[in-house]
PDB file with one MODEL, atoms N, CA, C and O in Angstrom:
MODEL        1
ATOM      1  N   UNK A   1     -13.046  -4.024   6.337  1.00  0.00           N
ATOM      2  CA  UNK A   1     -14.105  -4.672   7.089  1.00  0.00           C
ATOM      3  C   UNK A   1     -14.646  -5.840   6.264  1.00  0.00           C
ATOM      4  O   UNK A   1     -14.931  -5.687   5.077  1.00  0.00           O
ATOM      5  N   UNK A   2     -14.787  -7.007   6.899  1.00  0.00           N
ATOM      6  CA  UNK A   2     -15.290  -8.205   6.230  1.00  0.00           C
ATOM      7  C   UNK A   2     -16.810  -8.198   6.161  1.00  0.00           C
ATOM      8  O   UNK A   2     -17.485  -7.745   7.085  1.00  0.00           O
ATOM      9  N   UNK A   3     -17.344  -8.713   5.036  1.00  0.00           N
ATOM     10  CA  UNK A   3     -18.788  -8.895   5.004  1.00  0.00           C
ATOM     11  C   UNK A   3     -19.136 -10.204   5.716  1.00  0.00           C
ATOM     12  O   UNK A   3     -18.250 -10.991   6.047  1.00  0.00           O
ATOM     13  N   UNK A   4     -20.415 -10.428   5.945  1.00  0.00           N
ATOM     14  CA  UNK A   4     -20.853 -11.569   6.751  1.00  0.00           C
ATOM     15  C   UNK A   4     -20.460 -12.907   6.115  1.00  0.00           C
ATOM     16  O   UNK A   4     -20.073 -13.829   6.834  1.00  0.00           O
ATOM     17  N   UNK A   5     -20.547 -13.034   4.808  1.00  0.00           N
ATOM     18  CA  UNK A   5     -20.203 -14.293   4.128  1.00  0.00           C
ATOM     19  C   UNK A   5     -18.716 -14.583   4.270  1.00  0.00           C
ATOM     20  O   UNK A   5     -18.331 -15.707   4.592  1.00  0.00           O
ATOM     21  N   UNK A   6     -17.869 -13.571   4.030  1.00  0.00           N
ATOM     22  CA  UNK A   6     -16.419 -13.757   4.183  1.00  0.00           C
ATOM     23  C   UNK A   6     -16.064 -14.116   5.622  1.00  0.00           C
ATOM     24  O   UNK A   6     -15.211 -14.969   5.866  1.00  0.00           O
ATOM     25  N   UNK A   7     -16.723 -13.461   6.567  1.00  0.00           N
ATOM     26  CA  UNK A   7     -16.464 -13.737   7.985  1.00  0.00           C
ATOM     27  C   UNK A   7     -16.825 -15.181   8.326  1.00  0.00           C
ATOM     28  O   UNK A   7     -16.048 -15.881   8.976  1.00  0.00           O
ATOM     29  N   UNK A   8     -17.994 -15.622   7.890  1.00  0.00           N
ATOM     30  CA  UNK A   8     -18.442 -16.991   8.161  1.00  0.00           C
ATOM     31  C   UNK A   8     -17.483 -18.006   7.554  1.00  0.00           C
ATOM     32  O   UNK A   8     -17.152 -19.005   8.194  1.00  0.00           O
ATOM     33  N   UNK A   9     -17.039 -17.764   6.340  1.00  0.00           N
ATOM     34  CA  UNK A   9     -16.088 -18.675   5.685  1.00  0.00           C
ATOM     35  C   UNK A   9     -14.741 -18.688   6.410  1.00  0.00           C
ATOM     36  O   UNK A   9     -14.107 -19.737   6.528  1.00  0.00           O
ATOM     37  N   UNK A  10     -14.310 -17.535   6.888  1.00  0.00           N
ATOM     38  CA  UNK A  10     -13.055 -17.463   7.641  1.00  0.00           C
ATOM     39  C   UNK A  10     -13.159 -18.253   8.935  1.00  0.00           C
ATOM     40  O   UNK A  10     -12.230 -18.977   9.291  1.00  0.00           O
ATOM     41  N   UNK A  11     -14.276 -18.126   9.642  1.00  0.00           N
ATOM     42  CA  UNK A  11     -14.485 -18.884  10.883  1.00  0.00           C
ATOM     43  C   UNK A  11     -14.471 -20.378  10.597  1.00  0.00           C
ATOM     44  O   UNK A  11     -13.877 -21.143  11.357  1.00  0.00           O
ATOM     45  N   UNK A  12     -15.111 -20.806   9.521  1.00  0.00           N
ATOM     46  CA  UNK A  12     -15.106 -22.230   9.151  1.00  0.00           C
ATOM     47  C   UNK A  12     -13.692 -22.712   8.871  1.00  0.00           C
ATOM     48  O   UNK A  12     -13.315 -23.809   9.282  1.00  0.00           O
ATOM     49  N   UNK A  13     -12.910 -21.898   8.173  1.00  0.00           N
ATOM     50  CA  UNK A  13     -11.528 -22.261   7.863  1.00  0.00           C
ATOM     51  C   UNK A  13     -10.702 -22.359   9.145  1.00  0.00           C
ATOM     52  O   UNK A  13      -9.913 -23.291   9.304  1.00  0.00           O
ATOM     53  N   UNK A  14     -10.879 -21.406  10.057  1.00  0.00           N
ATOM     54  CA  UNK A  14     -10.156 -21.444  11.329  1.00  0.00           C
ATOM     55  C   UNK A  14     -10.514 -22.708  12.093  1.00  0.00           C
ATOM     56  O   UNK A  14      -9.632 -23.373  12.636  1.00  0.00           O
ATOM     57  N   UNK A  15     -11.792 -23.047  12.141  1.00  0.00           N
ATOM     58  CA  UNK A  15     -12.217 -24.252  12.847  1.00  0.00           C
ATOM     59  C   UNK A  15     -11.598 -25.493  12.224  1.00  0.00           C
ATOM     60  O   UNK A  15     -11.166 -26.397  12.938  1.00  0.00           O
ATOM     61  N   UNK A  16     -11.553 -25.541  10.916  1.00  0.00           N
ATOM     62  CA  UNK A  16     -10.981 -26.698  10.224  1.00  0.00           C
ATOM     63  C   UNK A  16      -9.480 -26.802  10.476  1.00  0.00           C
ATOM     64  O   UNK A  16      -8.963 -27.887  10.741  1.00  0.00           O
ATOM     65  N   UNK A  17      -8.777 -25.658  10.392  1.00  0.00           N
ATOM     66  CA  UNK A  17      -7.331 -25.658  10.545  1.00  0.00           C
ATOM     67  C   UNK A  17      -6.908 -25.836  12.003  1.00  0.00           C
ATOM     68  O   UNK A  17      -5.867 -26.433  12.279  1.00  0.00           O
ATOM     69  N   UNK A  18      -7.705 -25.323  12.928  1.00  0.00           N
ATOM     70  CA  UNK A  18      -7.338 -25.391  14.340  1.00  0.00           C
ATOM     71  C   UNK A  18      -7.569 -26.775  14.926  1.00  0.00           C
ATOM     72  O   UNK A  18      -6.955 -27.117  15.936  1.00  0.00           O
ATOM     73  N   UNK A  19      -8.431 -27.575  14.327  1.00  0.00           N
ATOM     74  CA  UNK A  19      -8.701 -28.907  14.847  1.00  0.00           C
ATOM     75  C   UNK A  19      -9.546 -28.842  16.101  1.00  0.00           C
ATOM     76  O   UNK A  19     -10.248 -27.858  16.340  1.00  0.00           O
ATOM     77  N   UNK A  20      -9.478 -29.883  16.894  1.00  0.00           N
ATOM     78  CA  UNK A  20     -10.352 -29.958  18.055  1.00  0.00           C
ATOM     79  C   UNK A  20      -9.667 -29.564  19.355  1.00  0.00           C
ATOM     80  O   UNK A  20     -10.334 -29.456  20.385  1.00  0.00           O
ATOM     81  N   UNK A  21      -8.384 -29.352  19.339  1.00  0.00           N
ATOM     82  CA  UNK A  21      -7.669 -28.997  20.557  1.00  0.00           C
ATOM     83  C   UNK A  21      -8.049 -27.588  21.007  1.00  0.00           C
ATOM     84  O   UNK A  21      -8.255 -26.691  20.189  1.00  0.00           O
ATOM     85  N   UNK A  22      -8.136 -27.416  22.308  1.00  0.00           N
ATOM     86  CA  UNK A  22      -8.431 -26.095  22.860  1.00  0.00           C
ATOM     87  C   UNK A  22      -7.177 -25.237  22.948  1.00  0.00           C
ATOM     88  O   UNK A  22      -7.266 -24.051  23.265  1.00  0.00           O
ATOM     89  N   UNK A  23      -6.004 -25.817  22.671  1.00  0.00           N
ATOM     90  CA  UNK A  23      -4.732 -25.109  22.779  1.00  0.00           C
ATOM     91  C   UNK A  23      -4.039 -25.078  21.430  1.00  0.00           C
ATOM     92  O   UNK A  23      -4.036 -26.072  20.703  1.00  0.00           O
ATOM     93  N   UNK A  24      -3.447 -23.927  21.092  1.00  0.00           N
ATOM     94  CA  UNK A  24      -2.697 -23.801  19.845  1.00  0.00           C
ATOM     95  C   UNK A  24      -1.421 -23.017  20.095  1.00  0.00           C
ATOM     96  O   UNK A  24      -1.357 -22.168  20.983  1.00  0.00           O
ATOM     97  N   UNK A  25      -0.405 -23.318  19.294  1.00  0.00           N
ATOM     98  CA  UNK A  25       0.841 -22.554  19.302  1.00  0.00           C
ATOM     99  C   UNK A  25       0.688 -21.411  18.312  1.00  0.00           C
ATOM    100  O   UNK A  25       0.019 -21.551  17.288  1.00  0.00           O
ATOM    101  N   UNK A  26       1.309 -20.281  18.621  1.00  0.00           N
ATOM    102  CA  UNK A  26       1.219 -19.129  17.736  1.00  0.00           C
ATOM    103  C   UNK A  26       2.460 -18.254  17.901  1.00  0.00           C
ATOM    104  O   UNK A  26       3.206 -18.376  18.872  1.00  0.00           O
ATOM    105  N   UNK A  27       2.655 -17.369  16.922  1.00  0.00           N
ATOM    106  CA  UNK A  27       3.761 -16.413  16.935  1.00  0.00           C
ATOM    107  C   UNK A  27       3.176 -15.010  16.934  1.00  0.00           C
ATOM    108  O   UNK A  27       2.299 -14.710  16.124  1.00  0.00           O
ATOM    109  N   UNK A  28       3.640 -14.153  17.818  1.00  0.00           N
ATOM    110  CA  UNK A  28       3.129 -12.793  17.943  1.00  0.00           C
ATOM    111  C   UNK A  28       3.418 -12.003  16.665  1.00  0.00           C
ATOM    112  O   UNK A  28       4.548 -11.985  16.179  1.00  0.00           O
ATOM    113  N   UNK A  29       2.380 -11.351  16.129  1.00  0.00           N
ATOM    114  CA  UNK A  29       2.539 -10.524  14.930  1.00  0.00           C
ATOM    115  C   UNK A  29       2.342  -9.041  15.226  1.00  0.00           C
ATOM    116  O   UNK A  29       2.806  -8.192  14.466  1.00  0.00           O
ATOM    117  N   UNK A  30       1.654  -8.722  16.330  1.00  0.00           N
ATOM    118  CA  UNK A  30       1.431  -7.320  16.721  1.00  0.00           C
ATOM    119  C   UNK A  30       1.033  -7.283  18.190  1.00  0.00           C
ATOM    120  O   UNK A  30       0.514  -8.259  18.733  1.00  0.00           O
ATOM    121  N   UNK A  31       1.284  -6.142  18.823  1.00  0.00           N
ATOM    122  CA  UNK A  31       0.867  -5.997  20.220  1.00  0.00           C
ATOM    123  C   UNK A  31       0.494  -4.550  20.495  1.00  0.00           C
ATOM    124  O   UNK A  31       0.981  -3.632  19.835  1.00  0.00           O
ATOM    125  N   UNK A  32      -0.378  -4.360  21.480  1.00  0.00           N
ATOM    126  CA  UNK A  32      -0.785  -3.029  21.922  1.00  0.00           C
ATOM    127  C   UNK A  32      -0.489  -2.928  23.412  1.00  0.00           C
ATOM    128  O   UNK A  32      -1.099  -3.619  24.228  1.00  0.00           O
ATOM    129  N   UNK A  33       0.449  -2.062  23.752  1.00  0.00           N
ATOM    130  CA  UNK A  33       0.832  -1.914  25.161  1.00  0.00           C
ATOM    131  C   UNK A  33      -0.281  -1.290  25.996  1.00  0.00           C
ATOM    132  O   UNK A  33      -0.457  -1.639  27.163  1.00  0.00           O
ATOM    133  N   UNK A  34      -1.040  -0.355  25.390  1.00  0.00           N
ATOM    134  CA  UNK A  34      -2.032   0.377  26.173  1.00  0.00           C
ATOM    135  C   UNK A  34      -3.114  -0.526  26.770  1.00  0.00           C
ATOM    136  O   UNK A  34      -3.546  -0.301  27.900  1.00  0.00           O
ATOM    137  N   UNK A  35      -3.554  -1.536  26.034  1.00  0.00           N
ATOM    138  CA  UNK A  35      -4.574  -2.441  26.591  1.00  0.00           C
ATOM    139  C   UNK A  35      -4.060  -3.875  26.747  1.00  0.00           C
ATOM    140  O   UNK A  35      -4.830  -4.788  27.043  1.00  0.00           O
ATOM    141  N   UNK A  36      -2.761  -4.062  26.546  1.00  0.00           N
ATOM    142  CA  UNK A  36      -2.080  -5.347  26.768  1.00  0.00           C
ATOM    143  C   UNK A  36      -2.750  -6.492  26.001  1.00  0.00           C
ATOM    144  O   UNK A  36      -3.101  -7.523  26.575  1.00  0.00           O
ATOM    145  N   UNK A  37      -2.917  -6.287  24.700  1.00  0.00           N
ATOM    146  CA  UNK A  37      -3.451  -7.331  23.822  1.00  0.00           C
ATOM    147  C   UNK A  37      -2.434  -7.620  22.725  1.00  0.00           C
ATOM    148  O   UNK A  37      -1.552  -6.808  22.445  1.00  0.00           O
ATOM    149  N   UNK A  38      -2.575  -8.803  22.103  1.00  0.00           N
ATOM    150  CA  UNK A  38      -1.691  -9.164  20.998  1.00  0.00           C
ATOM    151  C   UNK A  38      -2.507  -9.757  19.847  1.00  0.00           C
ATOM    152  O   UNK A  38      -3.646 -10.186  20.033  1.00  0.00           O
ATOM    153  N   UNK A  39      -1.908  -9.772  18.667  1.00  0.00           N
ATOM    154  CA  UNK A  39      -2.377 -10.573  17.542  1.00  0.00           C
ATOM    155  C   UNK A  39      -1.294 -11.611  17.314  1.00  0.00           C
ATOM    156  O   UNK A  39      -0.112 -11.348  17.535  1.00  0.00           O
ATOM    157  N   UNK A  40      -1.704 -12.791  16.870  1.00  0.00           N
ATOM    158  CA  UNK A  40      -0.727 -13.856  16.670  1.00  0.00           C
ATOM    159  C   UNK A  40      -1.096 -14.691  15.451  1.00  0.00           C
ATOM    160  O   UNK A  40      -2.264 -14.793  15.076  1.00  0.00           O
ATOM    161  N   UNK A  41      -0.064 -15.293  14.836  1.00  0.00           N
ATOM    162  CA  UNK A  41      -0.254 -16.202  13.698  1.00  0.00           C
ATOM    163  C   UNK A  41      -0.239 -17.627  14.234  1.00  0.00           C
ATOM    164  O   UNK A  41       0.748 -18.082  14.813  1.00  0.00           O
ATOM    165  N   UNK A  42      -1.353 -18.319  14.030  1.00  0.00           N
ATOM    166  CA  UNK A  42      -1.492 -19.688  14.513  1.00  0.00           C
ATOM    167  C   UNK A  42      -0.608 -20.601  13.683  1.00  0.00           C
ATOM    168  O   UNK A  42      -0.570 -20.498  12.457  1.00  0.00           O
ATOM    169  N   UNK A  43       0.102 -21.495  14.356  1.00  0.00           N
ATOM    170  CA  UNK A  43       0.983 -22.447  13.671  1.00  0.00           C
ATOM    171  C   UNK A  43       0.329 -23.821  13.621  1.00  0.00           C
ATOM    172  O   UNK A  43      -0.267 -24.216  14.622  1.00  0.00           O
ATOM    173  N   UNK A  44       0.395 -24.557  12.559  1.00  0.00           N
ATOM    174  CA  UNK A  44       1.110 -24.272  11.318  1.00  0.00           C
ATOM    175  C   UNK A  44       0.230 -23.642  10.242  1.00  0.00           C
ATOM    176  O   UNK A  44       0.692 -23.458   9.116  1.00  0.00           O
ATOM    177  N   UNK A  45      -1.026 -23.304  10.551  1.00  0.00           N
ATOM    178  CA  UNK A  45      -1.960 -22.836   9.522  1.00  0.00           C
ATOM    179  C   UNK A  45      -1.618 -21.470   8.953  1.00  0.00           C
ATOM    180  O   UNK A  45      -1.932 -21.189   7.796  1.00  0.00           O
ATOM    181  N   UNK A  46      -0.971 -20.602   9.755  1.00  0.00           N
ATOM    182  CA  UNK A  46      -0.648 -19.260   9.280  1.00  0.00           C
ATOM    183  C   UNK A  46      -1.800 -18.275   9.393  1.00  0.00           C
ATOM    184  O   UNK A  46      -1.685 -17.148   8.911  1.00  0.00           O
ATOM    185  N   UNK A  47      -2.899 -18.662  10.011  1.00  0.00           N
ATOM    186  CA  UNK A  47      -4.049 -17.773  10.175  1.00  0.00           C
ATOM    187  C   UNK A  47      -3.779 -16.826  11.338  1.00  0.00           C
ATOM    188  O   UNK A  47      -3.344 -17.248  12.409  1.00  0.00           O
ATOM    189  N   UNK A  48      -4.045 -15.529  11.113  1.00  0.00           N
ATOM    190  CA  UNK A  48      -3.828 -14.545  12.173  1.00  0.00           C
ATOM    191  C   UNK A  48      -5.091 -14.388  13.003  1.00  0.00           C
ATOM    192  O   UNK A  48      -6.200 -14.336  12.469  1.00  0.00           O
ATOM    193  N   UNK A  49      -4.909 -14.313  14.309  1.00  0.00           N
ATOM    194  CA  UNK A  49      -6.028 -14.102  15.223  1.00  0.00           C
ATOM    195  C   UNK A  49      -6.437 -12.638  15.216  1.00  0.00           C
ATOM    196  O   UNK A  49      -5.750 -11.791  14.644  1.00  0.00           O
ATOM    197  N   UNK A  50      -7.545 -12.355  15.850  1.00  0.00           N
ATOM    198  CA  UNK A  50      -7.893 -10.976  16.176  1.00  0.00           C
ATOM    199  C   UNK A  50      -7.101 -10.581  17.407  1.00  0.00           C
ATOM    200  O   UNK A  50      -6.154 -11.273  17.780  1.00  0.00           O
ATOM    201  N   UNK A  51      -7.471  -9.479  18.042  1.00  0.00           N
ATOM    202  CA  UNK A  51      -6.770  -9.044  19.250  1.00  0.00           C
ATOM    203  C   UNK A  51      -7.101  -9.983  20.390  1.00  0.00           C
ATOM    204  O   UNK A  51      -8.273 -10.235  20.668  1.00  0.00           O
ATOM    205  N   UNK A  52      -6.082 -10.503  21.052  1.00  0.00           N
ATOM    206  CA  UNK A  52      -6.226 -11.484  22.137  1.00  0.00           C
ATOM    207  C   UNK A  52      -5.879 -10.850  23.472  1.00  0.00           C
ATOM    208  O   UNK A  52      -4.883 -10.137  23.599  1.00  0.00           O
ATOM    209  N   UNK A  53      -6.703 -11.117  24.449  1.00  0.00           N
ATOM    210  CA  UNK A  53      -6.376 -10.724  25.819  1.00  0.00           C
ATOM    211  C   UNK A  53      -5.354 -11.705  26.373  1.00  0.00           C
ATOM    212  O   UNK A  53      -5.220 -12.821  25.871  1.00  0.00           O
ATOM    213  N   UNK A  54      -4.640 -11.291  27.397  1.00  0.00           N
ATOM    214  CA  UNK A  54      -3.561 -12.106  27.966  1.00  0.00           C
ATOM    215  C   UNK A  54      -3.814 -12.375  29.446  1.00  0.00           C
ATOM    216  O   UNK A  54      -4.277 -11.500  30.179  1.00  0.00           O
ATOM    217  N   UNK A  55      -3.505 -13.594  29.872  1.00  0.00           N
ATOM    218  CA  UNK A  55      -3.516 -13.871  31.298  1.00  0.00           C
ATOM    219  C   UNK A  55      -2.436 -13.024  31.963  1.00  0.00           C
ATOM    220  O   UNK A  55      -1.468 -12.631  31.312  1.00  0.00           O
ATOM    221  N   UNK A  56      -2.593 -12.747  33.231  1.00  0.00           N
ATOM    222  CA  UNK A  56      -1.601 -11.960  33.952  1.00  0.00           C
ATOM    223  C   UNK A  56      -0.228 -12.618  33.810  1.00  0.00           C
ATOM    224  O   UNK A  56      -0.075 -13.814  34.059  1.00  0.00           O
ATOM    225  N   UNK A  57       0.759 -11.830  33.411  1.00  0.00           N
ATOM    226  CA  UNK A  57       2.114 -12.326  33.233  1.00  0.00           C
ATOM    227  C   UNK A  57       2.378 -12.935  31.864  1.00  0.00           C
ATOM    228  O   UNK A  57       3.497 -13.377  31.601  1.00  0.00           O
ATOM    229  N   UNK A  58       1.372 -12.970  30.976  1.00  0.00           N
ATOM    230  CA  UNK A  58       1.540 -13.604  29.666  1.00  0.00           C
ATOM    231  C   UNK A  58       1.574 -12.599  28.519  1.00  0.00           C
ATOM    232  O   UNK A  58       1.529 -13.004  27.357  1.00  0.00           O
ATOM    233  N   UNK A  59       1.652 -11.308  28.808  1.00  0.00           N
ATOM    234  CA  UNK A  59       1.686 -10.308  27.746  1.00  0.00           C
ATOM    235  C   UNK A  59       3.020 -10.376  27.013  1.00  0.00           C
ATOM    236  O   UNK A  59       4.076 -10.254  27.634  1.00  0.00           O
ATOM    237  N   UNK A  60       2.979 -10.570  25.705  1.00  0.00           N
ATOM    238  CA  UNK A  60       4.174 -10.693  24.868  1.00  0.00           C
ATOM    239  C   UNK A  60       4.359  -9.391  24.086  1.00  0.00           C
ATOM    240  O   UNK A  60       3.562  -9.077  23.202  1.00  0.00           O
ATOM    241  N   UNK A  61       5.404  -8.639  24.412  1.00  0.00           N
ATOM    242  CA  UNK A  61       5.596  -7.328  23.800  1.00  0.00           C
ATOM    243  C   UNK A  61       6.681  -7.303  22.736  1.00  0.00           C
ATOM    244  O   UNK A  61       7.319  -6.273  22.521  1.00  0.00           O
ATOM    245  N   UNK A  62       6.893  -8.435  22.068  1.00  0.00           N
ATOM    246  CA  UNK A  62       7.863  -8.493  20.976  1.00  0.00           C
ATOM    247  C   UNK A  62       7.290  -9.339  19.848  1.00  0.00           C
ATOM    248  O   UNK A  62       6.831 -10.459  20.073  1.00  0.00           O
ATOM    249  N   UNK A  63       7.321  -8.798  18.635  1.00  0.00           N
ATOM    250  CA  UNK A  63       6.899  -9.562  17.456  1.00  0.00           C
ATOM    251  C   UNK A  63       7.850 -10.742  17.296  1.00  0.00           C
ATOM    252  O   UNK A  63       9.066 -10.593  17.421  1.00  0.00           O
ATOM    253  N   UNK A  64       7.289 -11.906  17.020  1.00  0.00           N
ATOM    254  CA  UNK A  64       8.097 -13.099  16.808  1.00  0.00           C
ATOM    255  C   UNK A  64       8.134 -14.045  17.996  1.00  0.00           C
ATOM    256  O   UNK A  64       8.531 -15.200  17.842  1.00  0.00           O
ATOM    257  N   UNK A  65       7.730 -13.586  19.184  1.00  0.00           N
ATOM    258  CA  UNK A  65       7.702 -14.478  20.346  1.00  0.00           C
ATOM    259  C   UNK A  65       6.676 -15.579  20.124  1.00  0.00           C
ATOM    260  O   UNK A  65       5.626 -15.356  19.521  1.00  0.00           O
ATOM    261  N   UNK A  66       6.991 -16.759  20.616  1.00  0.00           N
ATOM    262  CA  UNK A  66       6.041 -17.866  20.535  1.00  0.00           C
ATOM    263  C   UNK A  66       5.187 -17.878  21.796  1.00  0.00           C
ATOM    264  O   UNK A  66       5.685 -17.693  22.906  1.00  0.00           O
ATOM    265  N   UNK A  67       3.885 -18.101  21.600  1.00  0.00           N
ATOM    266  CA  UNK A  67       2.953 -18.118  22.721  1.00  0.00           C
ATOM    267  C   UNK A  67       2.036 -19.325  22.618  1.00  0.00           C
ATOM    268  O   UNK A  67       1.858 -19.905  21.546  1.00  0.00           O
ATOM    269  N   UNK A  68       1.461 -19.686  23.748  1.00  0.00           N
ATOM    270  CA  UNK A  68       0.449 -20.730  23.797  1.00  0.00           C
ATOM    271  C   UNK A  68      -0.890 -20.040  23.980  1.00  0.00           C
ATOM    272  O   UNK A  68      -1.069 -19.250  24.907  1.00  0.00           O
ATOM    273  N   UNK A  69      -1.833 -20.341  23.091  1.00  0.00           N
ATOM    274  CA  UNK A  69      -3.153 -19.737  23.146  1.00  0.00           C
ATOM    275  C   UNK A  69      -4.185 -20.772  23.569  1.00  0.00           C
ATOM    276  O   UNK A  69      -4.078 -21.951  23.228  1.00  0.00           O
ATOM    277  N   UNK A  70      -5.169 -20.324  24.301  1.00  0.00           N
ATOM    278  CA  UNK A  70      -6.323 -21.147  24.625  1.00  0.00           C
ATOM    279  C   UNK A  70      -7.475 -20.694  23.756  1.00  0.00           C
ATOM    280  O   UNK A  70      -7.798 -19.507  23.713  1.00  0.00           O
ATOM    281  N   UNK A  71      -8.099 -21.640  23.058  1.00  0.00           N
ATOM    282  CA  UNK A  71      -9.195 -21.313  22.139  1.00  0.00           C
ATOM    283  C   UNK A  71     -10.517 -21.436  22.873  1.00  0.00           C
ATOM    284  O   UNK A  71     -10.781 -22.434  23.543  1.00  0.00           O
ATOM    285  N   UNK A  72     -11.340 -20.414  22.738  1.00  0.00           N
ATOM    286  CA  UNK A  72     -12.651 -20.404  23.367  1.00  0.00           C
ATOM    287  C   UNK A  72     -13.695 -20.313  22.257  1.00  0.00           C
ATOM    288  O   UNK A  72     -13.754 -19.321  21.530  1.00  0.00           O
ATOM    289  N   UNK A  73     -14.512 -21.348  22.134  1.00  0.00           N
ATOM    290  CA  UNK A  73     -15.574 -21.351  21.128  1.00  0.00           C
ATOM    291  C   UNK A  73     -16.783 -20.640  21.713  1.00  0.00           C
ATOM    292  O   UNK A  73     -17.264 -20.987  22.792  1.00  0.00           O
ATOM    293  N   UNK A  74     -17.263 -19.652  20.992  1.00  0.00           N
ATOM    294  CA  UNK A  74     -18.437 -18.900  21.415  1.00  0.00           C
ATOM    295  C   UNK A  74     -19.411 -18.899  20.251  1.00  0.00           C
ATOM    296  O   UNK A  74     -19.445 -17.965  19.450  1.00  0.00           O
ATOM    297  N   UNK A  75     -20.201 -19.961  20.172  1.00  0.00           N
ATOM    298  CA  UNK A  75     -21.074 -20.112  19.012  1.00  0.00           C
ATOM    299  C   UNK A  75     -20.248 -20.409  17.783  1.00  0.00           C
ATOM    300  O   UNK A  75     -19.509 -21.393  17.753  1.00  0.00           O
ATOM    301  N   UNK A  76     -20.362 -19.570  16.769  1.00  0.00           N
ATOM    302  CA  UNK A  76     -19.610 -19.771  15.534  1.00  0.00           C
ATOM    303  C   UNK A  76     -18.311 -18.979  15.504  1.00  0.00           C
ATOM    304  O   UNK A  76     -17.573 -19.045  14.521  1.00  0.00           O
ATOM    305  N   UNK A  77     -18.021 -18.238  16.555  1.00  0.00           N
ATOM    306  CA  UNK A  77     -16.795 -17.447  16.573  1.00  0.00           C
ATOM    307  C   UNK A  77     -15.731 -18.131  17.415  1.00  0.00           C
ATOM    308  O   UNK A  77     -16.036 -18.959  18.274  1.00  0.00           O
ATOM    309  N   UNK A  78     -14.498 -17.780  17.160  1.00  0.00           N
ATOM    310  CA  UNK A  78     -13.354 -18.313  17.907  1.00  0.00           C
ATOM    311  C   UNK A  78     -12.631 -17.138  18.547  1.00  0.00           C
ATOM    312  O   UNK A  78     -12.249 -16.189  17.862  1.00  0.00           O
ATOM    313  N   UNK A  79     -12.446 -17.202  19.835  1.00  0.00           N
ATOM    314  CA  UNK A  79     -11.655 -16.208  20.547  1.00  0.00           C
ATOM    315  C   UNK A  79     -10.480 -16.923  21.174  1.00  0.00           C
ATOM    316  O   UNK A  79     -10.557 -18.110  21.491  1.00  0.00           O
ATOM    317  N   UNK A  80      -9.391 -16.193  21.350  1.00  0.00           N
ATOM    318  CA  UNK A  80      -8.184 -16.778  21.928  1.00  0.00           C
ATOM    319  C   UNK A  80      -7.729 -15.938  23.109  1.00  0.00           C
ATOM    320  O   UNK A  80      -7.888 -14.718  23.125  1.00  0.00           O
ATOM    321  N   UNK A  81      -7.161 -16.616  24.092  1.00  0.00           N
ATOM    322  CA  UNK A  81      -6.553 -15.957  25.239  1.00  0.00           C
ATOM    323  C   UNK A  81      -5.104 -16.448  25.305  1.00  0.00           C
ATOM    324  O   UNK A  81      -4.836 -17.641  25.165  1.00  0.00           O
ATOM    325  N   UNK A  82      -4.182 -15.518  25.517  1.00  0.00           N
ATOM    326  CA  UNK A  82      -2.777 -15.889  25.630  1.00  0.00           C
ATOM    327  C   UNK A  82      -2.570 -16.477  27.018  1.00  0.00           C
ATOM    328  O   UNK A  82      -2.794 -15.811  28.029  1.00  0.00           O
ATOM    329  N   UNK A  83      -2.136 -17.740  27.052  1.00  0.00           N
ATOM    330  CA  UNK A  83      -1.914 -18.440  28.313  1.00  0.00           C
ATOM    331  C   UNK A  83      -0.502 -18.275  28.818  1.00  0.00           C
ATOM    332  O   UNK A  83      -0.269 -18.276  30.027  1.00  0.00           O
ATOM    333  N   UNK A  84       0.451 -18.131  27.902  1.00  0.00           N
ATOM    334  CA  UNK A  84       1.831 -17.992  28.318  1.00  0.00           C
ATOM    335  C   UNK A  84       2.776 -17.811  27.153  1.00  0.00           C
ATOM    336  O   UNK A  84       2.426 -18.051  25.997  1.00  0.00           O
ATOM    337  N   UNK A  85       3.975 -17.384  27.480  1.00  0.00           N
ATOM    338  CA  UNK A  85       5.041 -17.196  26.488  1.00  0.00           C
ATOM    339  C   UNK A  85       5.903 -18.457  26.518  1.00  0.00           C
ATOM    340  O   UNK A  85       6.280 -18.934  27.589  1.00  0.00           O
ATOM    341  N   UNK A  86       6.209 -18.990  25.345  1.00  0.00           N
ATOM    342  CA  UNK A  86       7.050 -20.185  25.245  1.00  0.00           C
ATOM    343  C   UNK A  86       8.515 -19.782  25.160  1.00  0.00           C
ATOM    344  O   UNK A  86       8.862 -18.815  24.482  1.00  0.00           O
ATOM    345  N   UNK A  87       9.356 -20.515  25.838  1.00  0.00           N
ATOM    346  CA  UNK A  87      10.786 -20.213  25.806  1.00  0.00           C
ATOM    347  C   UNK A  87      11.547 -21.353  25.175  1.00  0.00           C
ATOM    348  O   UNK A  87      12.771 -21.288  25.057  1.00  0.00           O
TER     349      UNK A  87
ENDMDL
END
């Protein structure tokens, strides 16, 4: 579990590395079939997301698949939604 200072610094780093675009490319690093969520490594920064919800039809159930994520800024936190699987 991260403390508040580490969390704040991580969010700042994600914001800096992600840039201003609302869309990012990522590679699936983990998935949960029961609630249809994934974790992904943002490219090219290598930062891993938390658990991401998926749009209908965008659930990626294989590690290594490339996906397009939509970034949602909620105050100082960053959440991602999987928009689709890249082929």
